[in-house]
Z-matrix of the N, CA and C atoms (Angstrom, degrees):
N
C 1 1.461
C 2 1.518 1 111.36
N 3 1.356 2 117.72 1 -42.25
C 4 1.461 3 120.96 2 179.71
C 5 1.523 4 110.93 3 -63.17
N 6 1.360 5 116.28 4 -38.22
C 7 1.450 6 119.41 5 179.56
C 8 1.520 7 110.85 6 -64.03
N 9 1.350 8 117.68 7 -39.30
C 10 1.464 9 120.95 8 179.09
C 11 1.524 10 110.78 9 -66.20
N 12 1.358 11 117.25 10 -42.19
C 13 1.468 12 120.66 11 179.50
C 14 1.522 13 109.92 12 -63.66
N 15 1.353 14 116.65 13 -42.88
C 16 1.447 15 120.39 14 178.99
C 17 1.515 16 112.18 15 -62.55
N 18 1.330 17 117.39 16 -37.72
C 19 1.462 18 121.43 17 178.76
C 20 1.516 19 110.87 18 -64.37
N 21 1.338 20 116.56 19 -44.37
C 22 1.473 21 119.61 20 178.32
C 23 1.525 22 110.92 21 -63.78
N 24 1.333 23 119.06 22 -37.95
C 25 1.462 24 121.71 23 178.12
C 26 1.520 25 110.92 24 -63.94
N 27 1.337 26 116.22 25 -39.19
C 28 1.460 27 120.51 26 179.66
C 29 1.518 28 110.15 27 -63.56
N 30 1.323 29 117.37 28 -43.22
C 31 1.461 30 121.98 29 178.65
C 32 1.522 31 110.70 30 -64.55
N 33 1.334 32 117.26 31 -43.61
C 34 1.461 33 121.15 32 -179.63
C 35 1.516 34 111.24 33 -62.24
N 36 1.323 35 117.43 34 -40.58
C 37 1.465 36 120.36 35 179.21
C 38 1.521 37 110.67 36 -62.66
N 39 1.338 38 116.34 37 -40.94
C 40 1.454 39 119.53 38 178.64
C 41 1.514 40 112.15 39 -64.17
N 42 1.338 41 116.71 40 -40.37
C 43 1.456 42 120.38 41 178.57
C 44 1.522 43 111.54 42 -64.52
N 45 1.335 44 117.18 43 -40.63
C 46 1.454 45 120.66 44 -179.76
C 47 1.529 46 111.61 45 -67.70
N 48 1.341 47 116.57 46 -35.88
C 49 1.460 48 119.42 47 179.20
C 50 1.518 49 111.22 48 -65.54
N 51 1.342 50 115.62 49 -35.55
C 52 1.454 51 118.73 50 -178.46
C 53 1.505 52 114.03 51 -83.55
N 54 1.305 53 118.28 52 -19.41
C 55 1.459 54 121.12 53 -173.10
C 56 1.533 55 112.48 54 -62.87
N 57 1.316 56 116.95 55 -33.96
C 58 1.462 57 120.26 56 -176.64
C 59 1.521 58 112.22 57 -62.92
N 60 1.350 59 117.52 58 -31.31
C 61 1.454 60 121.28 59 -177.89
C 62 1.512 61 113.48 60 -101.78
N 63 1.312 62 118.88 61 1.38
C 64 1.458 63 121.88 62 -173.33
C 65 1.515 64 112.07 63 -63.81
N 66 1.343 65 118.58 64 -35.61
C 67 1.442 66 120.97 65 -175.26
C 68 1.527 67 112.16 66 -68.53
N 69 1.334 68 118.12 67 -27.87
C 70 1.456 69 121.25 68 -176.25
C 71 1.523 70 113.04 69 -95.12
N 72 1.344 71 118.48 70 -0.76
C 73 1.455 72 121.33 71 -176.94
C 74 1.521 73 109.60 72 -102.89
N 75 1.346 74 118.31 73 114.04
C 76 1.465 75 120.08 74 -177.30
C 77 1.521 76 112.14 75 -79.92
N 78 1.330 77 115.60 76 168.93
C 79 1.471 78 122.38 77 175.96
C 80 1.531 79 110.83 78 52.70
N 81 1.317 80 115.43 79 58.48
C 82 1.466 81 120.49 80 -174.60
C 83 1.525 82 113.52 81 -72.64
N 84 1.328 83 117.75 82 -24.90
C 85 1.461 84 120.65 83 -171.54
C 86 1.525 85 111.95 84 -97.57
N 87 1.334 86 115.25 85 140.61
C 88 1.460 87 122.76 86 175.40
C 89 1.524 88 108.44 87 -136.24
N 90 1.335 89 116.03 88 123.78
C 91 1.468 90 121.55 89 -179.98
C 92 1.525 91 109.03 90 -115.09
N 93 1.329 92 116.36 91 129.84
C 94 1.458 93 122.09 92 178.73
C 95 1.535 94 110.83 93 -111.09
N 96 1.315 95 115.59 94 139.57
C 97 1.453 96 121.91 95 163.62
C 98 1.516 97 107.29 96 -109.53
N 99 1.343 98 118.37 97 129.28
C 100 1.462 99 120.66 98 -170.62
C 101 1.527 100 111.54 99 -132.69
N 102 1.316 101 114.15 100 160.35
C 103 1.454 102 122.97 101 166.37
C 104 1.522 103 105.75 102 -115.46
N 105 1.327 104 116.80 103 118.25
C 106 1.466 105 121.56 104 -169.06
C 107 1.516 106 111.77 105 -120.56
N 108 1.310 107 115.28 106 129.20
C 109 1.459 108 121.46 107 170.84
C 110 1.518 109 109.45 108 -92.63
N 111 1.325 110 117.24 109 132.75
C 112 1.466 111 122.54 110 -177.80
C 113 1.528 112 108.81 111 -115.01
N 114 1.316 113 116.18 112 117.51
C 115 1.459 114 122.69 113 176.16
C 116 1.522 115 108.00 114 -112.16
N 117 1.318 116 117.26 115 131.80
C 118 1.461 117 121.52 116 -174.23
C 119 1.528 118 109.46 117 -117.52
N 120 1.319 119 115.68 118 126.20
C 121 1.464 120 122.78 119 174.87
C 122 1.525 121 107.58 120 -109.39
N 123 1.329 122 116.35 121 115.49
C 124 1.465 123 120.81 122 -174.00
C 125 1.524 124 111.37 123 -119.78
N 126 1.342 125 115.40 124 135.00
C 127 1.468 126 121.27 125 171.82
C 128 1.531 127 110.21 126 -115.48
N 129 1.347 128 116.50 127 21.28
C 130 1.463 129 120.71 128 -178.66
C 131 1.525 130 109.31 129 -68.92
N 132 1.319 131 115.92 130 123.15
C 133 1.461 132 121.57 131 -178.37
C 134 1.523 133 109.58 132 -142.54
N 135 1.326 134 115.20 133 173.40
C 136 1.463 135 120.94 134 -177.89
C 137 1.518 136 110.29 135 -132.76
N 138 1.324 137 115.13 136 144.04
C 139 1.466 138 119.73 137 176.41
C 140 1.520 139 111.70 138 -75.74
N 141 1.347 140 116.57 139 -12.24
C 142 1.459 141 120.78 140 -177.80
C 143 1.527 142 113.43 141 -99.71
N 144 1.354 143 115.65 142 -7.40
C 145 1.455 144 118.75 143 -174.77
C 146 1.526 145 109.07 144 -147.75
N 147 1.330 146 116.51 145 131.40
C 148 1.454 147 120.61 146 179.31
C 149 1.524 148 110.58 147 -68.85
N 150 1.330 149 116.06 148 150.19
C 151 1.454 150 120.67 149 177.39
C 152 1.514 151 112.08 150 104.82
N 153 1.329 152 115.47 151 -165.13
C 154 1.459 153 121.19 152 -178.81
C 155 1.521 154 109.62 153 -155.30
N 156 1.330 155 115.10 154 162.18
C 157 1.464 156 120.92 155 179.57
C 158 1.528 157 109.87 156 -77.42
N 159 1.323 158 115.23 157 143.70
C 160 1.459 159 122.01 158 177.55
C 161 1.525 160 108.49 159 -127.19
N 162 1.336 161 116.02 160 135.61
C 163 1.461 162 121.30 161 179.92
C 164 1.524 163 108.61 162 -119.65
N 165 1.327 164 116.41 163 126.43
C 166 1.452 165 120.90 164 -176.99
C 167 1.521 166 113.45 165 -71.03
N 168 1.333 167 115.98 166 152.98
C 169 1.460 168 121.99 167 178.20
C 170 1.524 169 110.22 168 -72.07
N 171 1.346 170 115.01 169 155.68
C 172 1.457 171 121.01 170 -177.90
C 173 1.526 172 110.01 171 -136.35
N 174 1.332 173 115.71 172 152.15
C 175 1.457 174 123.07 173 170.10
C 176 1.514 175 106.89 174 -123.26
N 177 1.335 176 116.45 175 118.42
C 178 1.455 177 119.72 176 -170.25
C 179 1.527 178 111.21 177 -142.36
N 180 1.346 179 118.05 178 147.02
C 181 1.467 180 119.68 179 172.73
C 182 1.525 181 109.99 180 -72.34
N 183 1.314 182 115.80 181 154.79
C 184 1.461 183 119.73 182 -179.79
C 185 1.518 184 110.81 183 -155.34
N 186 1.321 185 114.53 184 -176.22
C 187 1.455 186 120.32 185 178.75
C 188 1.519 187 109.92 186 -154.32
N 189 1.315 188 115.35 187 163.04
C 190 1.447 189 121.18 188 175.66
C 191 1.518 190 109.65 189 -145.56
N 192 1.318 191 116.86 190 144.74
C 193 1.458 192 122.61 191 -179.88
C 194 1.526 193 108.06 192 -124.32
N 195 1.337 194 116.59 193 121.33
C 196 1.467 195 121.79 194 -177.82
C 197 1.522 196 110.49 195 -118.10
N 198 1.328 197 115.12 196 144.83
C 199 1.468 198 121.62 197 172.73
C 200 1.520 199 107.77 198 -122.70
N 201 1.331 200 116.43 199 123.33
C 202 1.461 201 122.57 200 -178.56
C 203 1.527 202 110.10 201 -95.74
N 204 1.341 203 115.06 202 122.15
C 205 1.457 204 120.87 203 175.13
C 206 1.526 205 110.49 204 -83.50
N 207 1.327 206 115.64 205 -34.72
C 208 1.458 207 123.98 206 175.84
C 209 1.526 208 106.46 207 -142.81
N 210 1.339 209 119.47 208 174.42
C 211 1.465 210 119.03 209 175.14
C 212 1.525 211 113.59 210 -59.51
N 213 1.350 212 117.18 211 -23.62
C 214 1.470 213 120.23 212 -177.67
C 215 1.534 214 113.19 213 -96.42
N 216 1.321 215 118.11 214 -36.82
C 217 1.457 216 121.83 215 -170.81
C 218 1.533 217 111.49 216 -105.75
N 219 1.332 218 114.91 217 134.40
C 220 1.463 219 120.76 218 178.45
C 221 1.525 220 109.06 219 -148.79
N 222 1.318 221 115.73 220 161.05
C 223 1.456 222 121.57 221 171.82
C 224 1.525 223 107.22 222 -122.89
N 225 1.333 224 116.66 223 134.49
C 226 1.461 225 121.99 224 -176.08
C 227 1.525 226 110.73 225 -121.76
N 228 1.331 227 115.18 226 136.44
C 229 1.461 228 121.67 227 173.88
C 230 1.526 229 108.56 228 -112.07
N 231 1.334 230 115.37 229 125.40
C 232 1.466 231 121.60 230 179.36
C 233 1.522 232 108.87 231 -120.25
N 234 1.329 233 119.04 232 111.40
C 235 1.474 234 121.03 233 179.94
C 236 1.530 235 111.34 234 -90.79
N 237 1.324 236 116.55 235 80.74
C 238 1.463 237 120.79 236 -176.69
C 239 1.523 238 112.34 237 -69.39
N 240 1.332 239 116.00 238 138.65
C 241 1.466 240 121.50 239 179.68
C 242 1.523 241 108.89 240 -148.79
N 243 1.330 242 117.48 241 127.30
C 244 1.467 243 121.23 242 -179.98
C 245 1.516 244 109.57 243 -159.88
N 246 1.332 245 116.11 244 156.48
C 247 1.460 246 120.81 245 172.40
C 248 1.527 247 108.92 246 -107.11
N 249 1.332 248 115.27 247 141.41
C 250 1.457 249 121.09 248 -172.28
C 251 1.528 250 111.12 249 -123.45
N 252 1.327 251 113.93 250 143.95
C 253 1.465 252 121.36 251 171.72
C 254 1.525 253 107.56 252 -94.69
N 255 1.326 254 116.56 253 120.26
C 256 1.461 255 121.81 254 -176.60
C 257 1.528 256 109.36 255 -110.01
N 258 1.321 257 115.68 256 137.34
C 259 1.467 258 120.58 257 178.47
C 260 1.522 259 109.18 258 -140.79
N 261 1.328 260 115.39 259 169.67
C 262 1.464 261 121.17 260 177.76
C 263 1.521 262 108.09 261 -117.96
N 264 1.338 263 116.13 262 121.02
C 265 1.457 264 121.61 263 -178.75
C 266 1.526 265 110.30 264 -100.35
N 267 1.319 266 114.47 265 131.00
C 268 1.471 267 120.30 266 178.77
C 269 1.515 268 107.43 267 -144.17
N 270 1.342 269 114.56 268 109.50
C 271 1.452 270 118.62 269 -175.67
C 272 1.524 271 109.47 270 65.21
N 273 1.325 272 116.39 271 -128.20
C 274 1.456 273 120.67 272 177.65
C 275 1.510 274 113.46 273 -93.73
N 276 1.336 275 117.14 274 5.55
C 277 1.458 276 120.90 275 -177.38
C 278 1.523 277 111.23 276 -103.10
N 279 1.332 278 115.24 277 147.01
C 280 1.461 279 121.21 278 177.55
C 281 1.525 280 108.85 279 -134.59
N 282 1.336 281 116.23 280 120.23
C 283 1.462 282 122.26 281 -177.64
C 284 1.520 283 110.17 282 -109.99
N 285 1.324 284 116.56 283 124.20
C 286 1.464 285 120.39 284 -179.91
C 287 1.524 286 110.99 285 -67.98
N 288 1.333 287 115.50 286 134.76
C 289 1.459 288 121.78 287 176.37
C 290 1.525 289 111.86 288 -108.17
N 291 1.340 290 116.75 289 -1.83
C 292 1.447 291 120.43 290 177.71
C 293 1.518 292 113.00 291 109.74
N 294 1.322 293 115.65 292 -165.25
C 295 1.457 294 122.56 293 -178.01
C 296 1.522 295 111.10 294 -119.94
N 297 1.329 296 115.05 295 157.18
C 298 1.459 297 121.13 296 176.95
C 299 1.524 298 108.68 297 -152.24
N 300 1.333 299 116.66 298 143.18
C 301 1.457 300 122.07 299 173.04
C 302 1.522 301 109.01 300 -91.09
N 303 1.334 302 115.29 301 146.25
C 304 1.465 303 120.63 302 177.58
C 305 1.524 304 109.65 303 -134.01
N 306 1.330 305 115.09 304 129.17
C 307 1.468 306 122.51 305 172.62
C 308 1.518 307 106.62 306 -102.36
N 309 1.340 308 116.47 307 116.30
C 310 1.471 309 119.99 308 -172.88
C 311 1.531 310 110.93 309 -129.18
N 312 1.336 311 117.56 310 74.66
C 313 1.471 312 120.59 311 179.54
C 314 1.527 313 111.91 312 -69.95
N 315 1.336 314 114.77 313 150.43
C 316 1.465 315 122.76 314 179.12
C 317 1.522 316 108.53 315 -132.26
N 318 1.317 317 116.88 316 133.99
C 319 1.462 318 122.46 317 173.08
C 320 1.522 319 107.09 318 -117.76
N 321 1.341 320 116.86 319 110.27
C 322 1.461 321 120.75 320 -172.97
C 323 1.516 322 112.02 321 -119.73
N 324 1.315 323 115.58 322 137.24
C 325 1.452 324 122.05 323 170.05
C 326 1.525 325 107.40 324 -88.38
N 327 1.348 326 117.01 325 127.02
C 328 1.459 327 121.79 326 -175.09
C 329 1.523 328 111.48 327 -114.65
N 330 1.335 329 114.18 328 148.98
C 331 1.459 330 120.56 329 169.02
C 332 1.518 331 108.18 330 -122.28
N 333 1.343 332 117.23 331 123.42
C 334 1.458 333 123.16 332 -177.54
C 335 1.524 334 109.61 333 -102.09
N 336 1.340 335 115.94 334 123.18
C 337 1.450 336 122.09 335 178.13
C 338 1.539 337 109.67 336 -85.54
N 339 1.301 338 117.08 337 141.17
C 340 1.473 339 123.87 338 174.54
C 341 1.530 340 112.35 339 47.27
N 342 1.344 341 118.78 340 54.69
C 343 1.465 342 120.33 341 -176.69
C 344 1.525 343 113.87 342 -65.21
N 345 1.330 344 117.69 343 -15.05
C 346 1.463 345 120.31 344 179.36
C 347 1.527 346 112.23 345 -77.16
N 348 1.326 347 118.16 346 -13.28
C 349 1.463 348 121.58 347 -179.16
C 350 1.531 349 110.91 348 -91.17
N 351 1.336 350 115.02 349 158.47
C 352 1.469 351 119.87 350 -178.96
C 353 1.526 352 110.98 351 -64.12
N 354 1.335 353 116.83 352 -39.97
C 355 1.461 354 121.42 353 177.72
C 356 1.516 355 108.69 354 -111.83
N 357 1.334 356 116.81 355 116.99
C 358 1.465 357 119.21 356 179.62
C 359 1.534 358 110.50 357 -137.75
N 360 1.334 359 115.95 358 135.28
C 361 1.470 360 120.76 359 177.92
C 362 1.517 361 111.54 360 -84.64
N 363 1.317 362 115.57 361 167.12
C 364 1.464 363 121.29 362 176.54
C 365 1.520 364 109.74 363 -152.61
N 366 1.311 365 115.66 364 161.25
C 367 1.463 366 122.67 365 174.81
C 368 1.529 367 107.93 366 -131.70
N 369 1.320 368 116.60 367 161.24
C 370 1.460 369 120.31 368 -179.93
C 371 1.519 370 111.84 369 -156.42
N 372 1.330 371 114.97 370 160.58
C 373 1.462 372 121.48 371 176.78
C 374 1.520 373 108.05 372 -152.85
N 375 1.332 374 116.44 373 147.56
C 376 1.457 375 119.30 374 178.63
C 377 1.514 376 112.65 375 176.60
N 378 1.324 377 117.13 376 175.06
C 379 1.460 378 121.98 377 -179.32
C 380 1.524 379 111.49 378 -79.11
N 381 1.319 380 114.84 379 155.99
C 382 1.460 381 121.90 380 175.08
C 383 1.528 382 108.48 381 -136.62
N 384 1.314 383 115.06 382 164.03
C 385 1.469 384 120.58 383 178.79
C 386 1.518 385 107.72 384 -142.44
N 387 1.320 386 117.46 385 134.86
C 388 1.462 387 121.98 386 179.20
C 389 1.523 388 108.73 387 -114.16
N 390 1.327 389 115.08 388 115.25
C 391 1.466 390 121.94 389 -179.63
C 392 1.525 391 109.09 390 -115.52
N 393 1.334 392 116.77 391 119.89
C 394 1.459 393 122.45 392 -179.06
C 395 1.528 394 110.29 393 -95.20
N 396 1.337 395 115.35 394 140.64
C 397 1.460 396 119.59 395 177.99
C 398 1.529 397 109.37 396 -155.86
N 399 1.321 398 115.92 397 171.63
C 400 1.466 399 122.99 398 179.31
C 401 1.533 400 111.11 399 50.97
N 402 1.320 401 115.05 400 57.64
C 403 1.465 402 121.50 401 -178.62
C 404 1.530 403 109.59 402 -77.79
N 405 1.333 404 115.98 403 125.94
C 406 1.467 405 121.97 404 177.61
C 407 1.521 406 109.21 405 -123.05
N 408 1.341 407 117.25 406 84.49
C 409 1.463 408 119.91 407 -176.60
C 410 1.528 409 111.84 408 -74.45
N 411 1.314 410 114.80 409 158.96
C 412 1.463 411 120.06 410 174.19
C 413 1.521 412 109.85 411 -68.46
N 414 1.326 413 116.22 412 161.91
C 415 1.465 414 121.19 413 -178.76
C 416 1.526 415 110.79 414 -56.90
N 417 1.331 416 116.23 415 132.31
C 418 1.455 417 121.80 416 178.97
C 419 1.509 418 114.09 417 92.86
N 420 1.363 419 117.60 418 -5.24
C 421 1.460 420 121.63 419 -179.71
C 422 1.528 421 110.79 420 -114.26
N 423 1.323 422 115.53 421 151.38
C 424 1.464 423 122.93 422 166.68
C 425 1.515 424 106.64 423 -138.71
N 426 1.327 425 116.68 424 116.85
C 427 1.461 426 121.10 425 -170.38
C 428 1.519 427 110.42 426 -119.25
N 429 1.318 428 115.56 427 130.15
C 430 1.463 429 122.43 428 174.77
C 431 1.525 430 108.60 429 -108.28
N 432 1.339 431 116.35 430 114.61
C 433 1.459 432 121.57 431 177.50
C 434 1.519 433 109.77 432 -93.46
N 435 1.322 434 116.43 433 140.31
C 436 1.456 435 122.12 434 179.91
C 437 1.528 436 110.01 435 -98.64
N 438 1.336 437 116.66 436 126.59
C 439 1.461 438 121.27 437 175.95
C 440 1.526 439 109.30 438 -69.42
N 441 1.331 440 115.90 439 146.63
C 442 1.460 441 119.33 440 -173.77
C 443 1.533 442 111.84 441 -144.47
N 444 1.358 443 115.40 442 145.35
C 445 1.458 444 122.66 443 167.52
C 446 1.519 445 109.01 444 -84.09
N 447 1.327 446 116.26 445 150.69
C 448 1.444 447 121.68 446 175.77
C 449 1.522 448 109.81 447 -152.09
N 450 1.310 449 116.71 448 -160.72
C 451 1.455 450 120.64 449 177.34
C 452 1.526 451 108.66 450 -141.12
N 453 1.333 452 115.59 451 157.15
C 454 1.460 453 121.57 452 -177.55
C 455 1.518 454 110.63 453 -127.58
N 456 1.329 455 116.08 454 140.05
C 457 1.456 456 124.18 455 170.19
C 458 1.523 457 107.78 456 -112.69
N 459 1.318 458 117.24 457 145.58
C 460 1.460 459 120.89 458 -171.42
C 461 1.526 460 110.85 459 -140.93
N 462 1.331 461 116.16 460 143.43
C 463 1.455 462 122.30 461 171.80
C 464 1.527 463 107.66 462 -147.00
N 465 1.316 464 116.27 463 143.57
C 466 1.456 465 118.49 464 -179.01
C 467 1.507 466 111.42 465 -169.08
N 468 1.330 467 115.14 466 -174.05
C 469 1.454 468 121.78 467 179.03
C 470 1.519 469 109.48 468 -146.90
N 471 1.327 470 114.89 469 144.93
C 472 1.460 471 122.65 470 179.77
C 473 1.527 472 108.39 471 -119.26
N 474 1.339 473 116.08 472 130.44
C 475 1.460 474 120.73 473 176.14
C 476 1.518 475 108.73 474 -113.81
N 477 1.331 476 115.42 475 119.02
C 478 1.455 477 121.29 476 -175.72
C 479 1.524 478 110.39 477 -80.50
N 480 1.336 479 116.85 478 110.76
C 481 1.459 480 122.08 479 179.28
C 482 1.531 481 110.21 480 -79.54
N 483 1.322 482 116.20 481 -42.00
C 484 1.465 483 122.97 482 177.09
C 485 1.524 484 107.21 483 -148.54
N 486 1.335 485 116.81 484 -171.16
C 487 1.461 486 119.49 485 -179.02
C 488 1.526 487 111.90 486 -65.28
N 489 1.325 488 117.44 487 -23.80
C 490 1.465 489 122.00 488 -178.01
C 491 1.533 490 113.53 489 -109.29
N 492 1.318 491 116.68 490 -38.02
C 493 1.464 492 121.28 491 -170.70
C 494 1.523 493 111.73 492 -100.42
N 495 1.331 494 115.30 493 146.10
C 496 1.462 495 120.98 494 178.64
C 497 1.521 496 110.13 495 -148.09
N 498 1.331 497 115.22 496 158.69
C 499 1.470 498 122.35 497 172.37
C 500 1.523 499 107.84 498 -107.55
N 501 1.318 500 116.09 499 150.51
C 502 1.464 501 119.94 500 -170.75
C 503 1.523 502 111.48 501 -139.44
N 504 1.347 503 115.35 502 141.15
C 505 1.464 504 122.61 503 169.41
C 506 1.514 505 107.16 504 -127.51
N 507 1.332 506 116.91 505 131.09
C 508 1.462 507 120.17 506 -170.60
C 509 1.531 508 110.56 507 -144.46
N 510 1.328 509 115.48 508 139.01
C 511 1.465 510 122.04 509 175.75
C 512 1.522 511 108.47 510 -127.88
N 513 1.330 512 116.29 511 127.54
C 514 1.463 513 121.59 512 175.61
C 515 1.527 514 109.43 513 -121.94
N 516 1.321 515 114.58 514 141.01
C 517 1.465 516 121.22 515 174.57
C 518 1.527 517 107.84 516 -117.41
N 519 1.328 518 116.43 517 113.34
C 520 1.463 519 122.28 518 -178.31
C 521 1.526 520 108.66 519 -107.17
N 522 1.305 521 116.85 520 123.96
C 523 1.469 522 122.15 521 -179.47
C 524 1.518 523 110.29 522 -119.27
N 525 1.334 524 116.16 523 137.78
C 526 1.465 525 120.53 524 179.55
C 527 1.521 526 109.20 525 -157.78
N 528 1.325 527 115.40 526 159.13
C 529 1.447 528 122.30 527 169.95
C 530 1.534 529 107.83 528 -83.03
N 531 1.308 530 117.45 529 130.85
C 532 1.465 531 121.30 530 -178.30
C 533 1.526 532 110.05 531 -116.62
N 534 1.329 533 115.30 532 148.51
C 535 1.461 534 120.74 533 178.53
C 536 1.520 535 109.34 534 -149.41
N 537 1.321 536 115.67 535 144.47
C 538 1.458 537 121.42 536 175.76
C 539 1.519 538 108.73 537 -149.89
N 540 1.325 539 114.83 538 160.79
C 541 1.467 540 121.25 539 174.77
C 542 1.520 541 107.28 540 -125.59
N 543 1.308 542 116.48 541 120.11
C 544 1.453 543 122.82 542 -179.33
C 545 1.528 544 108.72 543 -100.73
N 546 1.331 545 116.04 544 117.56
C 547 1.461 546 121.06 545 179.65
C 548 1.528 547 109.02 546 -98.66
N 549 1.306 548 116.58 547 113.18
C 550 1.460 549 122.34 548 175.94
C 551 1.521 550 107.21 549 -111.58
N 552 1.324 551 115.73 550 103.80
C 553 1.457 552 119.34 551 -172.14
C 554 1.514 553 109.17 552 65.51
N 555 1.324 554 116.67 553 -125.63
C 556 1.465 555 121.18 554 179.73
C 557 1.523 556 112.40 555 -97.01
N 558 1.339 557 116.91 556 5.09
C 559 1.467 558 121.21 557 -177.01
C 560 1.527 559 109.78 558 -99.36
N 561 1.329 560 116.52 559 126.37
C 562 1.461 561 122.41 560 176.96
C 563 1.522 562 109.27 561 -99.26
N 564 1.330 563 116.83 562 123.55
C 565 1.460 564 122.23 563 -177.82
C 566 1.531 565 108.49 564 -116.89
N 567 1.334 566 118.69 565 103.23
C 568 1.472 567 120.76 566 178.76
C 569 1.518 568 111.09 567 -78.06
N 570 1.321 569 115.70 568 149.47
C 571 1.459 570 121.78 569 176.49
C 572 1.522 571 108.19 570 -144.24
N 573 1.320 572 116.43 571 145.85
C 574 1.458 573 120.58 572 178.86
C 575 1.516 574 109.87 573 -155.18
N 576 1.330 575 115.22 574 165.08
C 577 1.455 576 121.18 575 -179.69
C 578 1.512 577 110.67 576 161.34
N 579 1.322 578 115.78 577 -168.13
C 580 1.459 579 121.10 578 -179.97
C 581 1.520 580 110.06 579 -91.76
N 582 1.317 581 115.17 580 147.70
C 583 1.446 582 121.17 581 173.81
C 584 1.527 583 108.64 582 -133.67
N 585 1.333 584 115.86 583 133.51
C 586 1.453 585 121.92 584 -179.55
C 587 1.517 586 109.27 585 -124.83
N 588 1.332 587 116.29 586 125.60
C 589 1.453 588 122.38 587 177.17
C 590 1.529 589 108.73 588 -105.88
N 591 1.331 590 115.70 589 127.05
C 592 1.457 591 121.64 590 172.15
C 593 1.521 592 107.52 591 -103.66
N 594 1.331 593 116.87 592 116.27
C 595 1.456 594 122.82 593 -179.53
C 596 1.529 595 108.29 594 -108.29
N 597 1.329 596 116.53 595 109.85
C 598 1.458 597 122.52 596 -175.94
C 599 1.520 598 107.87 597 -114.77
N 600 1.340 599 116.25 598 112.74
C 601 1.456 600 119.27 599 -171.65
C 602 1.518 601 113.68 600 -130.03
N 603 1.326 602 114.76 601 150.83
C 604 1.470 603 122.49 602 170.17
C 605 1.520 604 106.53 603 -126.05
N 606 1.342 605 116.71 604 146.56
C 607 1.454 606 117.16 605 -176.13
C 608 1.515 607 113.19 606 -165.68
N 609 1.315 608 113.77 607 -178.17
C 610 1.452 609 123.40 608 177.59
C 611 1.534 610 107.93 609 -121.10
N 612 1.336 611 115.48 610 136.67
C 613 1.454 612 120.58 611 -178.98
C 614 1.525 613 112.24 612 -117.47
N 615 1.323 614 114.98 613 152.22
C 616 1.479 615 121.79 614 175.86
C 617 1.512 616 108.35 615 -130.25
N 618 1.334 617 116.48 616 130.05
C 619 1.464 618 122.42 617 -176.19
C 620 1.528 619 110.60 618 -109.19
N 621 1.312 620 115.46 619 138.56
C 622 1.468 621 119.58 620 179.37
C 623 1.525 622 110.69 621 -151.81
């Protein structure tokens, strides 16, 4: 809880620092269209069942919306959405548990280095939320996924093609505690652990 409060304070301080110059900075908005690869590292396991949960990789379109308070400081909202194939790995065997959709928005405070140059890197940090819906379990399973708060770290680079258009490369690392309950017949099998999402995207941006 303290870590979450500290993260929100850090974001608020950045917003307040940029607010004083926001009125004099033109073209505050930047919209990205991206193609994002999602890699999931899961340590979700159960004390009642050997093995661990495995989540398949995805390639999905996405977008991001940024507001610049100054040339250096911005806040970005990324509404992540993807469907995942979930399975249970035990030894050399892998059993499908079905599919699930996840809505994983991220609100990140960014700092852009050398914004006056055509190619400039940036970093970001902020809270994330993972909301599961439209669960389609395999036959014989009933799975309850628990929604969770987490945090995201971000690094990327922007290449200015023209005054309005840019190309973008971005990497986000989303970490959260994950939990689910797998119902097999009348037996409920809880599982929990850490889940890490690596979001690797390339895209085109438009500034206005």
